[in-house]
MIRO-118270 format. One record per atom (N, C-alpha, C): residue in three letters; x negated, y negated, z negated. Coordinates in steps of 0.02 Angstrom, whole numbers, padded with zeros to 5 digits, always signed. Layout:
% residues N
ALAXYZ;...
END
This chain:
% residues 287
MET-05418-05133-09175;MET-05402-05078-09151;MET-05355-05110-09083;LEU-05297-05128-09094;LEU-05247-05148-09027;LEU-05224-05226-09018;ALA-05190-05225-09078;ALA-05137-05303-09060;ALA-05129-05351-09111;ASP-05163-05413-09119;ASP-05125-05459-09169;ASP-05062-05497-09139;GLY-04996-05495-09177;GLY-04943-05507-09157;GLY-04918-05574-09224;VAL-04855-05587-09210;VAL-04825-05626-09265;VAL-04762-05602-09263;ALA-04725-05590-09328;ALA-04668-05567-09348;ALA-04637-05604-09390;PHE-04628-05646-09401;PHE-04616-05690-09462;PHE-04575-05756-09451;THR-04517-05799-09482;THR-04525-05854-09502;THR-04466-05879-09448;SER-04437-05938-09438;SER-04381-05962-09380;SER-04441-05997-09330;HIS-04399-05993-09281;HIS-04419-06007-09216;HIS-04433-06078-09241;ASP-04417-06120-09228;ASP-04425-06193-09253;ASP-04469-06208-09285;GLY-04464-06167-09369;GLY-04509-06185-09408;GLY-04591-06168-09365;TYR-04594-06102-09336;TYR-04649-06085-09307;TYR-04677-06130-09261;GLU-04645-06164-09218;GLU-04673-06185-09175;GLU-04703-06263-09196;GLN-04662-06291-09254;GLN-04690-06357-09279;GLN-04732-06348-09341;GLU-04746-06274-09371;GLU-04811-06269-09402;GLU-04854-06258-09368;ILE-04875-06223-09286;ILE-04935-06255-09235;ILE-04950-06305-09215;ALA-04897-06353-09200;ALA-04896-06418-09220;ALA-04923-06469-09250;ARG-04920-06438-09315;ARG-04942-06444-09383;ARG-05017-06436-09388;GLY-05040-06389-09351;GLY-05114-06347-09369;GLY-05111-06314-09447;GLU-05044-06270-09429;GLU-05039-06243-09485;GLU-05034-06155-09473;ARG-05038-06158-09413;ARG-05026-06069-09384;ARG-05055-06066-09321;PHE-05081-06013-09322;PHE-05118-06008-09246;PHE-05062-05977-09192;GLY-05078-05999-09131;GLY-05024-05980-09083;GLY-05055-05914-09042;PHE-05052-05851-09074;PHE-05077-05781-09051;PHE-05067-05764-08980;GLY-04984-05801-08968;GLY-04952-05752-08892;GLY-05005-05799-08834;LYS-05008-05871-08842;LYS-05048-05879-08780;LYS-05107-05860-08783;ASN-05146-05848-08852;ASN-05213-05799-08824;ASN-05205-05740-08798;TRP-05146-05700-08806;TRP-05159-05638-08775;TRP-05127-05644-08718;ARG-05089-05702-08677;ARG-05098-05723-08616;ARG-05151-05711-08564;HIS-05200-05743-08601;HIS-05256-05745-08576;HIS-05279-05672-08565;PHE-05294-05627-08620;PHE-05310-05581-08612;PHE-05266-05521-08567;LEU-05218-05538-08547;LEU-05180-05491-08489;LEU-05195-05478-08436;ARG-05239-05552-08425;ARG-05280-05551-08349;ARG-05342-05521-08331;VAL-05359-05486-08402;VAL-05414-05441-08393;VAL-05410-05362-08408;LEU-05345-05360-08432;LEU-05327-05280-08449;LEU-05317-05251-08380;ASP-05348-05205-08407;ASP-05358-05140-08342;ASP-05349-05073-08377;VAL-05366-05027-08319;VAL-05349-04948-08350;VAL-05403-04940-08407;PRO-05451-04939-08386;PRO-05492-04926-08447;PRO-05500-04947-08517;ARG-05457-05013-08515;ARG-05458-05039-08582;ARG-05377-05004-08613;ILE-05350-04978-08565;ILE-05280-04954-08592;ILE-05294-04891-08603;ASP-05326-04846-08583;ASP-05369-04776-08616;ASP-05399-04778-08676;ARG-05448-04842-08674;ARG-05478-04856-08759;ARG-05444-04855-08805;ALA-05394-04896-08794;ALA-05319-04909-08845;ALA-05289-04848-08865;GLU-05277-04815-08803;GLU-05236-04749-08808;GLU-05287-04689-08858;GLU-05349-04692-08846;GLU-05393-04650-08889;GLU-05385-04650-08945;ALA-05393-04732-08966;ALA-05389-04743-09046;ALA-05336-04741-09087;LEU-05265-04734-09040;LEU-05211-04734-09061;LEU-05210-04659-09079;VAL-05209-04634-09037;VAL-05226-04557-09044;VAL-05259-04524-09108;SER-05332-04557-09116;SER-05372-04526-09150;SER-05325-04530-09234;MET-05317-04600-09235;MET-05280-04614-09316;MET-05225-04577-09328;LEU-05167-04573-09276;LEU-05123-04549-09292;LEU-05140-04461-09308;ARG-05180-04461-09264;ARG-05195-04360-09251;ARG-05145-04355-09228;GLU-05112-04348-09173;GLU-05058-04333-09124;GLU-05070-04346-09064;PRO-05091-04298-09013;PRO-05107-04305-08933;PRO-05024-04318-08909;SER-04973-04319-08933;SER-04924-04334-08892;SER-04878-04371-08927;LEU-04832-04423-08924;LEU-04771-04448-08960;LEU-04701-04432-08938;SER-04713-04388-08897;SER-04639-04347-08855;SER-04587-04337-08909;SER-04536-04368-08893;SER-04471-04364-08927;SER-04479-04391-09004;ARG-04529-04445-09001;ARG-04528-04481-09073;ARG-04532-04549-09062;SER-04488-04589-09105;SER-04477-04655-09098;SER-04536-04696-09120;PHE-04550-04757-09092;PHE-04617-04807-09111;PHE-04589-04872-09107;LEU-04591-04900-09184;LEU-04586-04977-09194;LEU-04647-05017-09195;ASP-04657-05059-09152;ASP-04720-05102-09150;ASP-04703-05174-09184;VAL-04725-05178-09228;VAL-04708-05246-09273;VAL-04762-05288-09262;GLY-04730-05353-09220;GLY-04783-05397-09215;GLY-04824-05376-09145;CYS-04811-05373-09088;CYS-04818-05317-09036;CYS-04877-05354-09004;GLY-04891-05432-09002;GLY-04945-05462-08993;GLY-04946-05461-08890;SER-04993-05422-08880;SER-05012-05421-08793;SER-04958-05357-08779;GLY-04923-05318-08824;GLY-04905-05251-08796;GLY-04937-05217-08781;LEU-05000-05210-08791;LEU-05036-05152-08757;LEU-05024-05085-08819;SER-05017-05107-08870;SER-04989-05048-08919;SER-04929-05009-08904;SER-04902-05041-08879;SER-04828-05016-08864;SER-04822-04977-08790;LEU-04858-05013-08762;LEU-04876-04972-08691;LEU-04920-04893-08693;VAL-04964-04908-08746;VAL-05002-04845-08774;VAL-04938-04800-08781;ALA-04909-04826-08825;ALA-04848-04771-08872;ALA-04806-04746-08810;ARG-04786-04785-08761;ARG-04744-04770-08703;ARG-04778-04706-08679;ARG-04841-04710-08660;ARG-04888-04671-08618;ARG-04888-04602-08653;LEU-04891-04619-08709;LEU-04894-04547-08742;LEU-04818-04518-08767;GLY-04760-04538-08733;GLY-04694-04515-08737;GLY-04668-04539-08781;ALA-04663-04609-08813;ALA-04630-04610-08878;ALA-04572-04662-08846;ARG-04521-04648-08886;ARG-04461-04725-08870;ARG-04488-04771-08909;VAL-04495-04835-08880;VAL-04506-04886-08904;VAL-04493-04923-08928;HIS-04484-04984-08972;HIS-04447-05050-09000;HIS-04514-05092-09018;SER-04530-05132-08971;SER-04568-05185-08982;SER-04532-05285-09004;PHE-04568-05292-09062;PHE-04538-05365-09061;PHE-04607-05413-09089;ASP-04580-05470-09085;ASP-04638-05520-09102;ASP-04611-05589-09107;PHE-04607-05617-09151;PHE-04585-05692-09137;PHE-04619-05744-09104;ASP-04664-05735-09087;ASP-04690-05774-09043;ASP-04668-05757-08975;ALA-04635-05806-08949;ALA-04607-05809-08866;ALA-04657-05774-08824;ASP-04710-05819-08821;ASP-04778-05796-08776;ASP-04792-05726-08790;SER-04785-05699-08838;SER-04785-05629-08856;SER-04743-05573-08819;VAL-04677-05594-08837;VAL-04612-05558-08805;VAL-04629-05561-08724;ARG-04654-05608-08701;ARG-04666-05612-08641;ARG-04718-05575-08606;CYS-04789-05569-08644;CYS-04825-05519-08633;CYS-04817-05460-08620;ALA-04769-05419-08686;ALA-04766-05362-08688;ALA-04685-05358-08621;GLU-04667-05381-08598;GLU-04601-05399-08551;GLU-04661-05389-08497;GLU-04714-05418-08469;GLU-04750-05408-08418;GLU-04790-05347-08403;LEU-04804-05306-08472;LEU-04845-05251-08477;LEU-04792-05184-08446;ARG-04736-05225-08485;ARG-04658-05150-08452;ARG-04665-05157-08379;ARG-04648-05230-08370;ARG-04648-05225-08285;ARG-04697-05196-08246;ARG-04750-05194-08259;ARG-04808-05163-08227;ARG-04805-05097-08214;PHE-04812-05056-08283;PHE-04811-05005-08278;PHE-04742-04965-08306;PHE-04684-04987-08340;PHE-04636-04954-08348;PHE-04564-04993-08336;PRO-04575-05015-08263;PRO-04505-05068-08229;PRO-04450-05020-08241;ASP-04401-05070-08283;ASP-04339-05038-08294;ASP-04326-04989-08319;ASP-04362-04971-08388;ASP-04372-04912-08417;ASP-04326-04930-08480;SER-04262-04891-08493;SER-04224-04888-08559;SER-04266-04882-08616;ASP-04324-04839-08617;ASP-04346-04831-08672;ASP-04401-04843-08699;TRP-04415-04911-08684;TRP-04448-04982-08701;TRP-04411-05022-08721;GLU-04381-05051-08778;GLU-04349-05110-08788;GLU-04388-05165-08808;ILE-04387-05232-08793;ILE-04413-05271-08818;ILE-04389-05342-08839;ALA-04405-05377-08902;ALA-04341-05399-08923;ALA-04400-05470-08962;GLN-04350-05523-08965;GLN-04408-05579-09018;GLN-04356-05565-09080;GLY-04409-05561-09147;GLY-04390-05551-09201;GLY-04415-05531-09259;SER-04415-05563-09334;SER-04449-05563-09400;SER-04447-05512-09432;VAL-04495-05490-09450;VAL-04516-05429-09487;VAL-04482-05453-09548;LEU-04505-05526-09588;LEU-04442-05545-09637;LEU-04383-05553-09650;ASP-04369-05551-09586;ASP-04274-05554-09587;ASP-04246-05473-09602;SER-04229-05479-09650;SER-04209-05412-09689;SER-04141-05385-09635;ALA-04098-05428-09628;ALA-04060-05420-09581;ALA-04061-05385-09505;TYR-04120-05426-09474;TYR-04134-05395-09426;TYR-04174-05310-09426;MET-04222-05313-09470;MET-04249-05268-09487;MET-04188-05212-09497;GLN-04155-05216-09538;GLN-04089-05173-09543;GLN-04053-05145-09488;SER-04051-05196-09452;SER-04013-05184-09384;SER-04049-05129-09335;LEU-04131-05125-09352;LEU-04164-05082-09322;LEU-04151-05004-09324;GLY-04135-05002-09401;GLY-04127-04929-09435;GLY-04217-04916-09445;THR-04215-04841-09439;THR-04291-04815-09447;THR-04336-04778-09402;PHE-04383-04765-09380;PHE-04434-04743-09344;PHE-04469-04705-09373;ASP-04480-04641-09312;ASP-04530-04610-09329;ASP-04602-04635-09359;VAL-04629-04675-09296;VAL-04688-04697-09318;VAL-04675-04794-09311;VAL-04684-04825-09384;VAL-04703-04878-09389;VAL-04755-04908-09387;TYR-04785-04961-09333;TYR-04854-04988-09310;TYR-04872-05057-09326;SER-04911-05081-09365;SER-04917-05151-09370;SER-04991-05152-09371;TRP-05026-05176-09333;TRP-05100-05183-09321;TRP-05122-05257-09320;GLY-05143-05279-09378;GLY-05167-05353-09367;GLY-05118-05390-09387;VAL-05070-05384-09418;VAL-04992-05417-09380;VAL-04983-05452-09462;LEU-04976-05432-09527;LEU-04934-05432-09572;LEU-04975-05496-09625;HIS-05047-05491-09596;HIS-05088-05546-09655;HIS-05078-05615-09627;HIS-05022-05614-09567;HIS-05030-05675-09538;HIS-04958-05688-09566;THR-04915-05659-09594;THR-04860-05697-09605;THR-04836-05751-09654;GLY-04903-05767-09699;GLY-04892-05806-09752;GLY-04846-05771-09817;ARG-04832-05707-09794;ARG-04807-05651-09859;ARG-04821-05608-09841;MET-04888-05573-09843;MET-04915-05501-09822;MET-04881-05450-09868;TRP-04860-05456-09916;TRP-04828-05400-09960;TRP-04759-05402-09940;ASP-04730-05444-09928;ASP-04666-05434-09920;ASP-04659-05397-09843;GLY-04699-05421-09804;GLY-04697-05381-09723;GLY-04723-05310-09746;VAL-04769-05291-09777;VAL-04787-05230-09782;VAL-04712-05193-09815;ASP-04696-05220-09869;ASP-04632-05179-09913;ASP-04581-05184-09828;ALA-04561-05218-09785;ALA-04507-05232-09744;ALA-04527-05152-09700;ALA-04600-05161-09668;ALA-04632-05102-09639;ALA-04612-05034-09657;CYS-04628-05034-09721;CYS-04614-04974-09768;CYS-04540-04936-09760;ARG-04493-04995-09770;ARG-04447-04972-09767;ARG-04392-04941-09690;ALA-04446-04968-09657;ALA-04426-04951-09578;ALA-04442-04886-09548;VAL-04486-04847-09598;VAL-04508-04778-09585;VAL-04458-04726-09602;ALA-04440-04676-09551;ALA-04406-04633-09573;ALA-04427-04577-09619;PRO-04376-04553-09647;PRO-04419-04477-09683;PRO-04465-04433-09661;ASN-04521-04419-09672;ASN-04588-04393-09635;ASN-04609-04417-09596;GLY-04581-04488-09580;GLY-04621-04531-09537;GLY-04690-04549-09562;LYS-04696-04577-09508;LYS-04781-04623-09517;LYS-04771-04695-09500;LEU-04823-04716-09568;LEU-04840-04797-09561;LEU-04904-04801-09533;PHE-04916-04843-09477;PHE-04994-04866-09460;PHE-04996-04916-09487;ILE-05037-04975-09531;ILE-05058-05023-09542;ILE-05123-05051-09538;ALA-05149-05113-09519;ALA-05206-05123-09515;ALA-05207-05200-09568;LEU-05238-05207-09609;LEU-05249-05274-09636;LEU-05305-05296-09655;TYR-05327-05377-09648;TYR-05390-05383-09659;TYR-05419-05362-09723;ASN-05487-05342-09739;ASN-05521-05324-09791;ASN-05539-05408-09832;ASP-05535-05397-09902;ASP-05536-05448-09973;ASP-05615-05432-09974;LEU-05666-05488-09957;LEU-05743-05493-09970;LEU-05743-05554-10017;GLY-05690-05578-10058;GLY-05701-05629-10096;GLY-05726-05691-10054;THR-05781-05725-10072;THR-05817-05783-10073;THR-05815-05786-09988;ARG-05847-05736-09966;ARG-05836-05738-09887;ARG-05766-05749-09851;THR-05725-05698-09885;THR-05659-05733-09875;THR-05621-05798-09874;ARG-05655-05838-09923;ARG-05632-05898-09929;ARG-05679-05945-09881;ARG-05730-05933-09864;ARG-05731-05962-09831;ARG-05727-05965-09763;TRP-05714-05905-09731;TRP-05670-05896-09665;TRP-05596-05930-09676;ARG-05559-05926-09729;ARG-05492-05966-09739;ARG-05502-06025-09714;PHE-05551-06059-09737;PHE-05582-06140-09729;PHE-05577-06152-09658;ILE-05622-06111-09619;ILE-05632-06117-09561;ILE-05576-06112-09514;LYS-05539-06050-09521;LYS-05468-06055-09488;LYS-05423-06094-09501;GLN-05421-06147-09559;GLN-05377-06187-09570;GLN-05398-06253-09529;THR-05461-06258-09527;THR-05513-06302-09476;THR-05492-06311-09413;TYR-05515-06248-09384;TYR-05477-06239-09306;TYR-05413-06264-09309;ASN-05372-06237-09329;ASN-05298-06247-09312;ASN-05278-06327-09327;ARG-05334-06368-09357;ARG-05306-06450-09368;ARG-05346-06489-09310;LEU-05388-06445-09276;LEU-05426-06471-09227;LEU-05385-06494-09163;PRO-05400-06547-09116;PRO-05364-06553-09045;PRO-05396-06497-09000;SER-05342-06465-08971;SER-05343-06406-08924;SER-05416-06416-08879;PRO-05441-06463-08861;PRO-05486-06483-08807;PRO-05545-06457-08852;VAL-05560-06478-08923;VAL-05622-06457-08966;VAL-05619-06388-08961;ARG-05576-06346-09000;ARG-05555-06268-09015;ARG-05609-06240-08990;PRO-05621-06238-08929;PRO-05671-06191-08894;PRO-05753-06189-08913;LEU-05772-06268-08915;LEU-05828-06294-08939;LEU-05842-06266-09008;PHE-05774-06263-09059;PHE-05788-06256-09128;PHE-05807-06171-09127;THR-05763-06133-09107;THR-05756-06075-09091;THR-05830-06045-09072;ALA-05860-06070-09027;ALA-05927-06057-09029;ALA-05963-06073-09074;MET-05972-06131-09099;MET-06018-06135-09174;MET-06006-06092-09216;ALA-05936-06082-09231;ALA-05907-06025-09290;ALA-05953-05956-09286;ILE-05940-05933-09221;ILE-05998-05863-09209;ILE-06041-05870-09206;ALA-06069-05928-09180;ALA-06170-05932-09164;ALA-06197-05890-09207;PRO-06206-05913-09274;PRO-06242-05877-09325;PRO-06241-05817-09321;GLN-06177-05776-09325;GLN-06176-05703-09315;GLN-06207-05680-09235;GLU-06185-05731-09179;GLU-06210-05686-09118;GLU-06284-05693-09108;THR-06307-05742-09137;THR-06394-05761-09142;THR-06399-05691-09189;LYS-06393-05658-09228;LYS-06422-05616-09273;LYS-06415-05555-09214;ASP-06358-05526-09186;ASP-06338-05473-09141;ASP-06393-05480-09069;LEU-06400-05547-09051;LEU-06460-05563-08999;LEU-06516-05543-09032;ALA-06530-05552-09070;ALA-06611-05544-09103;ALA-06631-05479-09110;ARG-06584-05432-09149;ARG-06573-05363-09159;ARG-06577-05333-09081;ALA-06535-05349-09039;ALA-06556-05316-08989;ALA-06607-05312-08943;LEU-06635-05401-08942;LEU-06709-05411-08923;LEU-06759-05362-08954;ALA-06753-05368-09013;ALA-06816-05332-09062;ALA-06805-05262-09051;GLY-06756-05217-09037;GLY-06737-05170-09020;GLY-06745-05127-08939;GLY-06789-05210-08906;GLY-06797-05179-08849;GLY-06716-05164-08793;ARG-06669-05191-08838;ARG-06597-05153-08793;ARG-06557-05229-08764;PRO-06599-05264-08734;PRO-06550-05343-08712;PRO-06476-05323-08681;GLY-06490-05274-08646;GLY-06439-05249-08601;GLY-06388-05214-08656;ASP-06375-05175-08733;ASP-06330-05168-08760;ASP-06283-05245-08775;TYR-06318-05308-08794;TYR-06288-05359-08811;TYR-06261-05406-08750;LEU-06270-05386-08685;LEU-06241-05411-08626;LEU-06181-05372-08624;ARG-06174-05294-08628;ARG-06122-05233-08625;ARG-06063-05281-08664;CYS-06101-05290-08735;CYS-06042-05308-08774;CYS-06011-05356-08773;TRP-06010-05417-08724;TRP-05979-05465-08681;TRP-05950-05440-08634;THR-05960-05407-08587;THR-05917-05379-08530;THR-05873-05325-08534;GLY-05878-05274-08604;GLY-05852-05234-08615;GLY-05793-05260-08649;CYS-05763-05208-08680;CYS-05702-05226-08732;CYS-05698-05168-08810;ASN-05681-05209-08861;ASN-05671-05180-08923;ASN-05621-05110-08918;ASP-05614-05081-08968;ASP-05557-05028-08974;ASP-05489-05066-08965;ARG-05488-05119-08990;ARG-05426-05160-08987;ARG-05406-05180-08912;GLY-05448-05158-08879;GLY-05452-05185-08819;GLY-05450-05253-08774;MET-05481-05278-08821;MET-05507-05341-08804;MET-05577-05375-08793;ASN-05590-05416-08745;ASN-05651-05437-08737;ASN-05682-05470-08794;ARG-05741-05491-08802;ARG-05761-05500-08864;ARG-05743-05593-08870;TRP-05750-05638-08820;TRP-05723-05696-08812;TRP-05647-05701-08851;ARG-05608-05661-08814;ARG-05552-05680-08836;ARG-05536-05644-08919;ASP-05561-05586-08947;ASP-05573-05569-08996;ASP-05600-05613-09044;ALA-05639-05650-09031;ALA-05674-05721-09061;ALA-05621-05780-09067;VAL-05581-05794-09012;VAL-05539-05847-09027;VAL-05489-05830-09074;ASP-05461-05759-09058;ASP-05409-05723-09112;ASP-05432-05727-09179;TRP-05487-05730-09192;TRP-05523-05713-09267;TRP-05522-05788-09286;VAL-05564-05824-09252;VAL-05579-05893-09278;VAL-05501-05936-09305;GLY-05459-05929-09241;GLY-05393-05949-09256;GLY-05347-05932-09277;GLY-05348-05859-09320;GLY-05290-05829-09338;GLY-05277-05865-09412;TYR-05234-05896-09420;TYR-05215-05927-09476;TYR-05132-05934-09463;PRO-05088-05899-09545;PRO-05119-05896-09607;PRO-05162-05840-09621;TYR-05199-05819-09658;TYR-05258-05791-09661;TYR-05240-05746-09742;GLU-05219-05689-09739;GLU-05219-05667-09802;GLU-05256-05579-09824;VAL-05270-05564-09858;VAL-05314-05506-09871;VAL-05301-05461-09921;ALA-05326-05391-09914;ALA-05299-05351-09964;ALA-05373-05306-09985;THR-05380-05281-10027;THR-05433-05234-10048;THR-05415-05149-10016;PRO-05438-05087-09988;PRO-05401-05026-09987;PRO-05363-05021-10055;GLU-05382-05017-10108;GLU-05340-05007-10159;GLU-05289-05025-10170;ALA-05270-05090-10155;ALA-05214-05107-10162;ALA-05165-05091-10138;VAL-05183-05084-10051;VAL-05139-05048-10003;VAL-05115-04997-10034;PHE-05169-04947-10041;PHE-05150-04877-10070;PHE-05108-04880-10146;ASP-05115-04930-10162;ASP-05069-04922-10250;ASP-05006-04946-10205;PHE-04999-04995-10167;PHE-04920-05024-10150;PHE-04879-04967-10117;CYS-04911-04940-10078;CYS-04879-04897-10021;CYS-04881-04839-10066;ARG-04911-04820-10097;ARG-04899-04751-10140;ARG-04842-04770-10199;ALA-04841-04818-10210;ALA-04777-04835-10259;ALA-04702-04826-10221;ARG-04696-04834-10148;ARG-04654-04843-10115;ARG-04645-04756-10075;GLY-04679-04715-10112;GLY-04654-04641-10075;GLY-04714-04614-10014;PHE-04759-04655-10019;PHE-04810-04645-09968;PHE-04865-04608-09988;GLN-04900-04553-09941;GLN-04949-04534-09950;GLN-05009-04533-09899;LEU-05070-04543-09919;LEU-05122-04579-09865;LEU-05138-04514-09837;THR-05155-04516-09755;THR-05169-04469-09714;THR-05230-04489-09680;ALA-05241-04537-09656;ALA-05295-04568-09631;ALA-05312-04647-09647;LEU-05396-04655-09640;LEU-05399-04713-09664;LEU-05481-04727-09639;LYS-05503-04803-09613;LYS-05554-04813-09579;LYS-05558-04879-09606;CYS-05609-04875-09664;CYS-05622-04935-09695;CYS-05699-04940-09702;GLY-05733-04923-09687;GLY-05812-04907-09700;GLY-05858-04968-09638;GLY-05886-05019-09675;GLY-05930-05045-09631;GLY-05880-05101-09577;VAL-05825-05121-09604;VAL-05774-05166-09572;VAL-05789-05226-09581;GLY-05825-05246-09644;GLY-05825-05321-09677;GLY-05766-05355-09681;LEU-05766-05412-09635;LEU-05714-05446-09643;LEU-05664-05427-09602;GLY-05665-05382-09551;GLY-05613-05354-09499;GLY-05563-05329-09540;CYS-05526-05285-09505;CYS-05468-05236-09534;CYS-05484-05188-09571;ASN-05448-05154-09612;ASN-05441-05083-09639;ASN-05390-05075-09615;GLU-05396-04979-09588;GLU-05344-04972-09568;GLU-05315-04893-09605;PHE-05245-04910-09591;PHE-05218-04852-09639;PHE-05162-04809-09622;VAL-05167-04763-09602;VAL-05088-04709-09579;VAL-05088-04670-09618;PHE-05002-04672-09659;PHE-04978-04635-09728;PHE-04930-04615-09694;ASP-04913-04561-09750;ASP-04844-04498-09711;ASP-04796-04528-09786;ARG-04732-04544-09762;ARG-04686-04547-09796;ARG-04650-04454-09828;LYS-04659-04455-09871;LYS-04628-04402-09916;LYS-04581-04404-09955;ASP-04504-04380-09930;ASP-04455-04380-09959;ASP-04423-04304-09975;
END
């Protein structure tokens, strides 16, 4: 839907893990994305957020963006009237969010941006609670996914909402992609684009063949020139997917049981046909 970010560990450890090929640098990928971000992409991201939250406005609501990535989700929430706090542990992602604030909400006191960790209990406690806690495609990259989900749950105010998206668990297919992602991050940087192209080639070949067989080659071309519901073009989405490591997954049932045990009631779910992608959940906290 909107954005993958980083919200974990110590900064020094994070940089060292990237250097050792143990972690993907999401922020650098998002810097490329900001070059092509335009109003239609922002509008689509806003429509997607409104659809899942089932609220046309966030006026007078507080919004916590856990692992803000590009800052697009935070921008959308701010456009909807929310008071926003964005954080990410990747300094490049923090700068991306700051750039979006500069472009669209300069000197705005209702949009705070910081560098922080969802697994830092002192930091999370310092933030307090929020009417909407949002984390799309982030917590499964922490290396401690369930601790991250628990921290997000604790940040939701009474009668507030939790909106999270986590990778779907497909067993052997999941394990194969974990190996691909590990391999990507261990390769020298100049080789990674070629490896990405090779990794996505089987699916791209199938998609192109279906488009040609159906007499709709233009549909395939448009999927490369347009953007998806996350506001990303197809290539940037591919790099984010192939490189995204650490890589944890969960079944919808596991997420539902985990959050229900913490006093949350499921109000919106998007999980049909996502394959290896993200299942999306919106929970209400009932106190």
